[in-house]
C-alpha positions, 0 to 999 in steps of 0.5 A, a space after each residue: 500500500 502506498 504511503 499517504 501522499 505518495 503516488 500509487 505505483 502502477 502494477 506491471 502487467 504479466 502473463 504467467 506461463 507454467 507447468 505446476 509443479 510444487 514451486 509453481 504452485 508457491 510462485 502462483 500464490 506469491 504472484 496473486 498476493 503481490 500488488 506490484 504485478 497484475 496477473 492477467 492470465 495463465 498459460 500452461 505447458 507440459 514439463 513437470 508432468 504431462 500437460 493433462 496434469 499440469 493444466 488440471 493443476 493450474 485450474 485446481 490452484 486457482 480454485 484453492 486460492 479463490 481466484 477463479 476469474 483469471 483465465 487459463 489457456 491450454 498450451 504446449 503438449 510437446 516441445 519444439 522437438 521430441 517429447 517432454 520428460 517429467 519431474 514427477 520424481 521431484 514433484 509427485 505423481 501428476 506434478 503435485 505431492 498431494 491430492 486435490 479435487 478434480 477442477 470445476 473451473 474450465 480453460 478458455 477455448 483459445 490456445 495459449 499461443 493464440 491468446 498470447 498473440 492477441 494479447 501482445 498485438 492489441 494490449 498494453 505492454 506485458 511481461 511474460 513470466 515463464 516458470 516451465 519450459 518456454 515452448 509457448 513463448 517460442 511458438 509465439 515468437 516463431 509464428 507471430 511476427 513482431 511479437 518478440 519486439 512488442 513484449 515488455 520482457 520475458 523473465 524465465 526460470 531456467 539455466 545454470 551457468 556456474 553450477 551443475 545442472 539438476 537433471 544432467 550434470 550440465 543442464 537445468 530441467 526447464 532448458 533441458 526440456 526444450 533447448 530449441 525453444 530456449 535458444 529461440 527465445 534468447 535469440 528473438 530480440 525480446 528483452 530476456 531475463 534468465 533466473 537460473 539455478 545459480 541464484 535459485 539454489 541459494 533460496 530455500 525454505 527450510 521446515 524448521 524455519 518456516 512458520 505454519 502456513 495460514 492456508 490449509 492446502 499450502 500447509 499440506 503441500 509444503 509439508 509433503 514436499 519437506 517430508 520428501 527431502 532428507 534436508 526438509 527444504 524446498 528450493 524456491 526456483 519459481 517463487 524467486 523468478 516471480 520475485 525478480 519481477 515483483 522486487 527487482 532489487 532482490 536479484 543482481 543482473 548482469 548483461 551476458 552473452 549466453 548460448 544454449 546447447 541444442 545438440 543431442 550430445 551429453 551437454 544438451 540443454 546446457 547454458 553457457 557464456 558464449 561470445 557468439 551467444 545472445 545478449 540477455 540479462 542473467 541473475 548472478 546474485 541474490 539477497 536470499 534473506 530478503 527473498 525468503 522474508 517476502 515469500 514467507 510474508 506473502 505465501 506462508 502467512 498470506 491469506 487466500 480463499 479456499 
């Protein structure tokens, strides 16, 4: 809330592209409790689980958080090349470690990419936040001329420059899931911010330092995820990506030339510094304490419906 006598801050218009996912769920809750951004829609993609699961999870999340007026558009079932893997070993069967009722809410009829094209062409500037493989955004830029130049920014969770990958020794999961899409987005000419494992690995919610969540479903979700890990922590990949838009000062960005390995060799999906690569903004440092504090305030202590 703005202080009395100060000018109100205009929220940043965002569309969130996502493959829920435990940390997606937490990031979505954070976004919906952050007045600095205005979430206009969600688009879904396969990734953490098959699209039929991630899409249903997105609808369930909006029902749990009592935000069912925000539209959802179904997106990519497969990457630009090949098929998606999944991360159900991390997130649970179907993408979540807890059972939620079948959603009553239904998606809009338009596809994610057609919606994004219409939104970018006809609306005010919008930031696209990609929490999963950026396949929908890549298809938007490939199939609809001028959209890359028209978006305000693409902020994506993905990549690992100076730390090992989390799905192979070299590659982070989202980029590995669709290296061709990531390379296309990086080279599109759109302003791109990469929030990768280099900073996300430093932002973890530990069970012994996390208060009891105010929302019963978030309590079940976090406890299930804490219990699934020997260290009883959750790495806040997607929440930090949202936080980089909500509170840009939480991360330090550096302008770097980055390429994506799109070969079918063992380093497929690797992001690396490359003088021949695309110039993008990369998160290289993070105020982990500030990030955890804001996450705790807005997600763990935050009030939601459901």
